[in-house]
C-alpha positions in Angstrom: 0.0 0.0 0.0 2.8 2.4 0.8 4.4 1.8 -2.6 1.2 2.4 -4.5 0.6 5.6 -2.5 4.2 6.7 -3.2 3.7 6.2 -7.0 0.3 8.0 -7.1 1.4 10.9 -5.0 4.7 11.2 -6.8 3.0 11.3 -10.2 0.5 13.9 -9.0 3.4 16.1 -7.7 5.3 15.5 -11.0 2.3 16.6 -13.0 1.8 19.8 -10.9 5.6 20.4 -10.8 5.8 20.8 -14.5 4.1 24.2 -14.1 6.4 25.3 -11.3 9.7 23.9 -12.4 9.9 21.3 -9.6 9.1 18.1 -11.5 12.6 16.5 -11.3 13.4 15.9 -7.7 10.4 16.8 -5.5 8.2 13.8 -6.7 11.0 11.4 -5.8 11.7 13.1 -2.5 8.0 12.7 -1.4 7.8 9.1 -2.8 10.9 8.1 -0.7 9.4 9.6 2.4 6.2 7.7 2.0 8.0 4.5 1.0 11.7 4.6 2.1 12.5 1.3 0.3 10.8 2.5 -2.9 13.8 1.6 -5.2 14.1 -1.9 -3.7 10.5 -2.7 -4.5 10.8 -2.1 -8.2 11.0 -5.1 -10.6 12.9 -4.7 -13.9 12.1 -6.7 -17.0 15.1 -5.4 -18.8 18.7 -4.4 -18.0 19.8 -1.4 -15.9 22.7 0.6 -17.3 24.2 3.2 -14.9 26.6 6.0 -15.9 28.7 8.1 -13.5 32.0 10.0 -13.5 33.2 13.6 -13.0 32.7 14.7 -16.6 30.6 13.4 -19.5 28.0 11.3 -17.7 25.0 13.3 -18.9 26.1 13.1 -22.6 27.2 9.5 -22.4 23.9 8.5 -20.8 21.9 10.2 -23.5 24.0 8.6 -26.3 23.4 5.2 -24.8 19.7 5.7 -24.6 19.5 7.2 -28.1 21.5 4.3 -29.6 19.3 1.7 -27.9 16.2 3.5 -29.1 17.6 3.6 -32.6 18.0 -0.2 -32.4 14.3 -0.5 -31.6 14.4 -1.0 -27.8 12.2 0.8 -25.2 14.2 2.9 -22.8 13.6 4.7 -19.5 16.1 7.5 -18.8 16.6 10.4 -16.4 17.4 12.6 -19.4 16.9 15.8 -17.5 20.1 15.0 -15.6 18.5 14.7 -12.1 21.1 12.2 -10.9 20.7 12.2 -7.1 18.5 9.6 -5.3 15.3 11.7 -5.5 15.8 12.4 -9.2 16.3 8.7 -10.0 13.2 7.9 -8.0 11.2 10.5 -9.9 12.3 8.9 -13.2 11.3 5.4 -12.1 8.0 6.3 -10.5 6.9 8.0 -13.6 7.7 5.0 -15.8 6.7 2.0 -13.6 3.4 0.3 -13.4 1.3 0.7 -10.3 2.5 -2.7 -9.1 6.2 -1.6 -9.4 7.1 -3.3 -12.7 9.5 -1.5 -15.1 8.5 -3.0 -18.5 11.2 -1.3 -20.6 13.9 -3.2 -22.3 16.5 -0.9 -20.7 16.7 1.6 -17.9 19.6 4.0 -18.4 20.4 6.1 -15.4 22.9 9.0 -14.9 24.0 8.7 -11.3 25.9 11.2 -9.2 29.2 9.7 -8.0 28.7 10.3 -4.3 25.1 9.2 -4.3 25.8 5.9 -6.1 26.0 3.9 -2.9 22.6 5.2 -1.8 20.9 4.6 -5.2 22.3 1.1 -5.6 21.8 0.0 -2.0 18.5 -1.6 -3.0 18.9 -2.1 -6.7 21.8 -3.3 -8.8 22.8 -2.2 -12.3 23.8 -4.8 -14.8 26.3 -2.5 -16.5 28.1 0.4 -14.8 29.9 2.9 -17.0 32.5 5.2 -15.3 33.7 8.0 -17.7 36.5 9.4 -15.6 37.4 10.9 -12.2 38.8 14.4 -11.7 38.9 16.9 -8.9 35.4 18.3 -9.0 33.3 20.4 -6.6 35.9 20.2 -3.8 33.7 21.7 -1.2 31.3 18.8 -1.7 33.6 16.0 -3.0 37.0 16.6 -1.4 39.4 14.8 -3.8 39.1 12.0 -6.4 40.2 9.4 -3.9 37.1 10.0 -1.8 34.8 9.8 -4.9 36.6 6.6 -6.0 35.8 5.0 -2.6 32.2 6.0 -2.9 31.8 4.6 -6.3 33.6 1.4 -5.4 31.3 0.8 -2.4 28.3 0.9 -4.8 29.6 -1.9 -7.1 28.2 -5.3 -6.5 30.3 -8.4 -7.5 27.9 -9.2 -10.4 28.2 -5.8 -12.1 29.9 -5.5 -15.5 32.1 -2.4 -15.6 32.8 -0.2 -18.6 35.9 1.8 -17.6 38.1 4.4 -19.2 41.4 2.6 -19.8 43.2 6.0 -20.3 42.2 7.1 -16.8 44.7 5.7 -14.2 42.3 6.6 -11.4 38.9 5.1 -12.3 40.4 2.2 -14.2 41.3 0.6 -10.8 37.7 0.3 -9.6 36.5 -3.1 -8.2 39.4 -5.2 -9.7 37.6 -8.5 -9.3 34.6 -7.5 -11.3 34.2 -8.3 -15.0 35.1 -5.3 -17.1 35.8 -3.9 -20.5 38.0 -0.8 -21.2 37.4 2.0 -23.7 39.9 4.7 -24.6 41.6 6.6 -27.4 44.9 6.1 -29.2 47.2 9.1 -29.7 45.7 11.9 -31.9 47.1 15.0 -33.5 45.8 16.9 -30.5 47.6 14.8 -27.9 50.7 16.1 -26.1 54.0 14.7 -24.9 53.7 16.9 -21.8 50.7 18.0 -19.9 49.3 21.3 -21.0 47.1 21.9 -18.0 47.5 23.0 -14.4 45.2 20.2 -13.2 46.9 16.8 -13.1 45.3 14.5 -10.6 47.6 11.4 -11.1 51.3 12.3 -11.2 52.0 9.4 -8.8 51.2 5.7 -9.5 48.1 4.8 -7.5 49.4 1.3 -6.9 53.0 1.8 -5.8 53.2 5.6 -5.3 56.2 6.0 -7.6 56.2 8.6 -10.3 53.8 7.8 -13.2 55.0 8.3 -16.7 53.0 9.1 -19.8 53.6 8.3 -23.5 51.1 11.0 -24.3 48.4 13.1 -22.8 44.9 13.7 -24.2 44.0 16.2 -21.5 44.8 16.6 -17.8 45.8 13.1 -16.5 43.9 11.2 -19.3 46.3 9.5 -21.7 48.7 6.6 -22.3 50.3 6.1 -18.9 52.8 3.6 -17.4 54.7 3.0 -14.2 58.3 1.8 -14.7 58.4 0.5 -11.1 55.3 -1.8 -10.8 54.2 -2.1 -14.4 50.8 -0.4 -13.9 49.8 1.0 -17.3 47.0 1.7 -19.8 45.5 -1.8 -20.4 44.8 -3.3 -23.8 41.6 -1.4 -24.9 38.5 -3.5 -25.8 37.0 -0.4 -27.5 39.7 1.8 -29.0 39.1 5.1 -30.8 41.7 5.7 -33.4 42.4 7.6 -36.7 40.6 10.7 -35.3 39.8 13.4 -37.8 38.6 16.3 -35.6 37.8 18.6 -38.5 35.5 16.0 -40.2 34.2 14.5 -37.0 35.3 11.0 -38.2 37.2 8.3 -36.4 37.3 4.5 -36.0 36.3 2.2 -33.2 38.1 -1.1 -33.4 38.8 -0.4 -37.0 35.1 0.4 -37.9 34.3 3.8 -39.3 32.4 6.1 -36.8 31.5 9.7 -36.6 30.3 12.4 -34.3 28.5 15.8 -34.8 30.3 17.5 -31.9 34.0 17.6 -32.5 35.6 17.8 -29.0 37.9 15.2 -27.7 35.5 14.8 -24.8 32.7 13.8 -27.2 34.8 11.3 -29.1 35.6 9.6 -25.7 32.0 9.8 -24.5 30.8 8.2 -27.8 33.3 5.4 -27.5 32.2 4.7 -23.9 28.5 4.7 -25.1 29.3 2.3 -27.9 31.2 0.0 -25.5 28.2 0.0 -23.1 25.7 -0.7 -26.0 27.8 -3.7 -27.2 27.8 -5.1 -23.7 24.1 -4.6 -23.6 23.7 -6.9 -26.7 24.1 -4.7 -29.8 26.6 -5.5 -32.5 29.5 -3.1 -32.8 28.3 -2.0 -36.2 24.8 -1.3 -35.0 26.0 0.6 -31.9 28.3 2.8 -34.0 25.5 3.5 -36.5 23.1 4.5 -33.7 25.6 6.7 -31.9 26.5 8.5 -35.1 23.0 10.1 -35.3 23.1 11.6 -31.8 23.2 15.4 -31.6 24.3 17.2 -28.5 21.6 19.3 -26.8 21.7 23.0 -28.0 21.7 23.9 -24.3 25.3 22.5 -24.2 26.5 23.6 -27.6 24.9 26.0 -30.0 26.0 28.3 -32.9 24.1 31.5 -33.7 24.3 35.0 -35.0 25.3 37.6 -32.4 25.2 41.2 -33.7 26.2 40.1 -37.2 29.0 37.9 -35.9 29.4 34.2 -35.4 28.5 33.2 -31.9 29.2 29.9 -30.1 27.8 28.9 -26.8 29.4 26.1 -24.8 28.0 25.1 -21.5 30.7 23.8 -19.1 30.7 22.3 -15.7 32.2 24.3 -12.9 35.4 22.2 -12.8 38.8 22.8 -14.3 38.9 19.9 -16.7 35.6 20.8 -18.3 36.3 24.5 -18.7 39.9 23.7 -20.0 38.3 21.5 -22.7 36.0 24.3 -23.7 39.0 26.6 -24.0 40.8 24.0 -26.0 37.9 23.8 -28.5 37.8 27.6 -28.9 41.5 27.8 -29.5 41.4 25.0 -32.1 39.0 26.9 -34.3 40.9 28.8 -37.0 39.0 32.2 -37.1 39.7 35.3 -35.1 37.8 35.3 -31.9 37.1 36.7 -28.5 36.2 34.6 -25.4 33.4 35.6 -23.0 33.9 33.8 -19.7 30.5 33.7 -18.1 30.6 32.3 -14.5 27.8 32.3 -12.1 27.3 30.9 -8.6 25.7 27.5 -8.3 23.6 26.3 -5.4 25.5 23.1 -4.5 28.5 25.0 -3.4 26.4 27.5 -1.4 27.9 30.2 -3.5 31.2 30.0 -1.8 33.7 28.0 -3.9 35.8 29.7 -6.6 38.9 27.6 -6.0 38.4 25.7 -9.2 39.1 28.9 -11.2 42.7 28.6 -10.1 43.0 25.1 -11.6 41.9 26.3 -15.1 44.8 27.0 -17.5 43.5 30.4 -18.7 47.1 31.3 -19.6 46.7 29.5 -22.9 44.4 32.3 -24.1 47.2 34.9 -23.9 48.1 36.1 -27.4 45.7 33.7 -29.1 42.3 35.6 -28.8 41.5 39.2 -29.5 40.0 39.9 -26.1 38.5 38.3 -23.1 35.3 39.5 -21.5 34.5 38.4 -17.9 30.9 38.3 -17.0 28.4 36.7 -14.6 28.2 37.2 -10.9 31.7 35.9 -10.6 33.1 38.3 -13.1 35.4 40.0 -10.6 36.8 36.7 -9.5 37.7 35.8 -13.0 39.3 39.1 -13.4 41.5 38.6 -10.3 42.4 35.1 -11.6 43.5 36.5 -15.0 45.5 39.3 -13.4 47.3 36.8 -11.2 47.9 34.7 -14.4 49.9 37.6 -15.9 47.2 39.1 -18.1 47.6 42.9 -18.6 44.5 45.1 -17.8 44.0 45.8 -21.5 43.8 42.1 -22.4 40.4 41.6 -20.6 37.3 43.4 -19.5 35.3 42.8 -16.4 31.6 43.4 -17.0 29.3 42.7 -14.1 26.3 44.3 -15.5 24.7 42.3 -18.3 23.2 45.5 -19.6 26.7 46.6 -20.7 27.9 43.3 -22.1 26.7 44.1 -25.7 28.7 47.3 -25.7 31.8 45.6 -24.3 31.6 42.8 -27.0 31.0 45.4 -29.7 34.4 47.0 -28.9 36.1 43.7 -30.0 36.4 41.8 -33.2 36.1 38.2 -34.3 33.7 35.4 -33.5 32.2 35.3 -30.0 32.8 32.2 -28.0 30.8 32.2 -24.8 32.1 29.6 -22.3 29.3 29.5 -19.7 30.1 27.8 -16.4 26.7 28.2 -14.7 23.5 26.4 -13.8 21.3 25.3 -16.7 19.2 28.2 -17.8 21.5 30.9 -16.6 23.0 31.2 -20.0 19.8 32.6 -21.4 20.4 35.9 -19.7 23.7 36.6 -21.5 22.3 35.4 -24.9 19.4 37.8 -24.6 21.8 40.7 -23.6 24.0 40.0 -26.7 21.2 39.8 -29.2 
């Protein structure tokens, strides 16, 4: 009776919440109060695929769901990105029968790293994808070792792992579990030395001697090896290779593949999704074909006209690895450009944490863009960070008032790349101000 009441009340709140913007978490919160073991009472006809990691989990989750649907399967997914316990509960209560049956062929869930032990305390995924582990939200998460331990505690012995072979941290999860590795061979955008301030794995996590790298893709992701204990990038079960960034084409295990969003993050996310779909039962050819038709949400990447100039919006997480990759993408584009750094407070840090700005390699922008405009309610903090990074006052502008942002951008030349590190929806304000 409690379960049925939880479903009915949760669905009613979800329906009403669509008009107030509270349809993602509140229904699940109420359902779990009514029936604390709600998740444990669900019965799944199909397989559960879970995705977690510091960066890329939302996109990877959506690629997996899209690919499975392209193959004709029914899929339930928390596509809105509500990945805490209440958000997962909301997704499931809205898709289950009144008796608690999940009839879909697959349930694909994005799961917050730290909440994974709570979510999987009473239900067990069949396949668990971990995209990577970086320092992220340090006020909340501490360091990657803490997050590693949280994820590992959530992994039951029967779970099949899909792990990033190029990540020396997450690759070590639950060593006795069955696993496959995905990764990327060296590309023309890989480096012999790290180009970024953030490097979370300079020391071998097994023997604590210095870890060596044959190449870096970004941060600590790349071809690594320890000369002391032999810990190294494993043979990849799903290897991305022959990457043509300009054309969006590459190969996975020798089979042609393509993407519509040409960042190294997206090539990696697509490879992870293909690996998961193959483990779920698709052929490699079918998985690659399905993933090739996926398009990134315009909320995350969009091109537009801004005052008669090319405008590009890239939404980035508030961590150094994510913003560094957005900067890399902007720098890789051949046209003249300016960069607008739009950074706002976010609720989960209680508006206090700006330490991550000091891990971003902003110095790469010097001499390579026409100008930098700092905006958002953290505009002054970005300005301080740039000044400490050696930027001269004339190389950037601090514009706290969005009413002045159009004039500030109008004084510059070139395409406008807006790198927005803010909560979803906040970017609408700057776009409106620039149009």
